[in-house]
C-alpha positions in Angstrom: 0.1 32.7 26.1 -2.9 32.7 28.3 -4.9 35.8 29.0 -8.3 36.4 30.5 -10.1 36.4 27.1 -8.9 32.9 26.0 -9.0 30.9 29.2 -11.0 27.7 28.7 -12.5 25.3 31.2 -10.3 22.2 31.6 -12.5 19.1 30.7 -10.3 16.6 32.6 -10.7 18.5 35.9 -14.4 17.8 35.9 -15.6 15.3 38.5 -17.7 12.4 37.4 -21.2 12.0 38.9 -21.1 9.9 42.0 -24.1 7.6 41.5 -25.0 4.5 43.5 -25.2 6.0 46.9 -28.9 5.0 47.5 -31.7 7.4 48.0 -29.6 10.1 49.6 -28.0 11.0 46.3 -31.3 11.7 44.6 -30.5 9.1 42.0 -32.8 6.7 43.7 -32.5 3.0 44.1 -31.2 1.8 40.7 -28.8 4.7 40.2 -29.7 5.3 36.6 -28.7 1.8 35.6 -32.1 0.4 35.0 -33.5 -2.6 36.8 -31.2 -5.6 37.2 -29.6 -7.4 34.2 -26.1 -7.4 32.8 -25.8 -3.7 32.4 -26.8 -3.0 36.0 -23.8 -5.0 37.3 -20.3 -3.7 37.9 -17.8 -4.4 35.2 -20.3 -4.9 32.4 -18.7 -3.7 29.1 -19.6 -4.4 25.5 -17.4 -4.0 22.5 -18.5 -1.3 20.1 -19.3 -4.0 17.5 -21.8 -5.8 19.7 -25.3 -5.4 18.4 -27.3 -7.1 21.1 -27.8 -10.5 19.4 -28.2 -9.2 15.9 -25.5 -10.4 13.5 -22.8 -7.8 13.6 -22.1 -5.6 10.7 -18.6 -7.0 10.0 -20.1 -10.5 9.7 -22.8 -9.3 7.3 -20.3 -7.7 5.0 -19.0 -9.7 2.0 -15.6 -11.2 2.5 -12.6 -10.5 0.3 -11.7 -13.7 -1.6 -8.5 -14.9 -3.3 -4.8 -14.3 -2.9 -2.5 -11.7 -4.4 1.1 -12.8 -4.6 3.3 -9.9 -3.6 6.2 -11.5 -5.5 4.3 -11.8 -8.8 5.6 -10.1 -11.8 3.0 -7.9 -13.5 3.3 -7.3 -17.2 1.2 -6.1 -20.1 0.3 -8.6 -22.8 0.8 -7.6 -26.5 -0.4 -10.1 -29.1 1.3 -10.7 -32.5 -1.9 -9.4 -34.1 -1.2 -6.0 -32.7 2.2 -6.0 -34.5 0.5 -6.5 -37.8 -1.5 -3.2 -37.3 1.8 -1.4 -36.6 3.4 -2.8 -39.7 0.4 -1.5 -41.7 1.4 2.0 -40.5 4.9 1.5 -41.8 6.7 0.7 -38.5 9.1 -2.3 -38.6 11.3 -1.7 -35.5 9.1 -1.9 -32.4 10.0 -1.3 -28.7 8.2 0.0 -25.6 8.2 3.6 -26.8 6.7 2.7 -30.1 4.0 0.6 -28.4 3.2 3.5 -26.0 3.0 6.1 -28.8 0.6 4.0 -30.8 -1.4 3.3 -27.7 -1.0 -0.5 -27.8 0.1 -0.2 -24.2 -1.2 2.5 -21.8 1.4 2.7 -19.0 4.9 3.9 -19.2 6.9 1.8 -16.7 5.6 -1.7 -17.3 7.0 -5.0 -18.5 5.8 -6.2 -21.9 5.1 -9.8 -22.8 4.6 -10.8 -26.5 2.1 -13.6 -27.0 1.5 -15.6 -30.2 -2.2 -14.9 -30.9 -3.0 -15.0 -34.7 -0.4 -14.9 -37.4 2.1 -12.3 -38.6 3.1 -12.1 -42.3 5.5 -9.1 -42.2 9.1 -8.8 -41.2 9.4 -7.1 -37.8 12.1 -6.5 -35.3 10.7 -6.2 -31.8 12.3 -5.7 -28.4 10.2 -6.8 -25.4 10.8 -8.0 -21.8 9.2 -11.5 -22.2 7.9 -13.6 -25.1 6.1 -16.9 -25.4 7.6 -19.7 -27.5 4.8 -19.6 -30.0 5.2 -15.8 -30.5 9.0 -16.2 -31.1 8.2 -19.0 -33.6 5.6 -16.9 -35.5 7.9 -13.8 -35.7 10.9 -15.9 -36.8 8.7 -17.7 -39.4 7.9 -14.3 -41.0 11.7 -13.6 -41.1 11.4 -11.2 -38.2 13.5 -11.0 -35.0 12.5 -11.0 -31.3 15.0 -9.4 -28.8 14.3 -10.1 -25.1 15.5 -7.2 -23.0 15.3 -8.7 -19.5 
């Protein structure tokens, strides 16, 4: 509701200054546009990024390099050497929950891939989403078992 105490002046109703009518307008001969040049002419417009010949800011900024495949499968890598530390704690059946509780992996909803870095000497049953051939061979060599969930 409008009342007398909250009426505001309408900005859009304001008339623009009518310059360029020679000396009768009291704006004198150049009509506040300076003396000649590109800006004194009609229709001269510059983009907001134009810096008058100086290399513009977006060209001075470092560019983002590389390519990120949107279809790539992201997974967390767990090495066979990490399994040996869990066996030292007395854990022989390992899955995502056990890895998360023992802080081998940090995130909850991730895919886990087992890699064959170092050796394992203990019998372990592990359930992961992916596993490399060398990791499967090393676990099987130690009489363990690798179950791939996906």
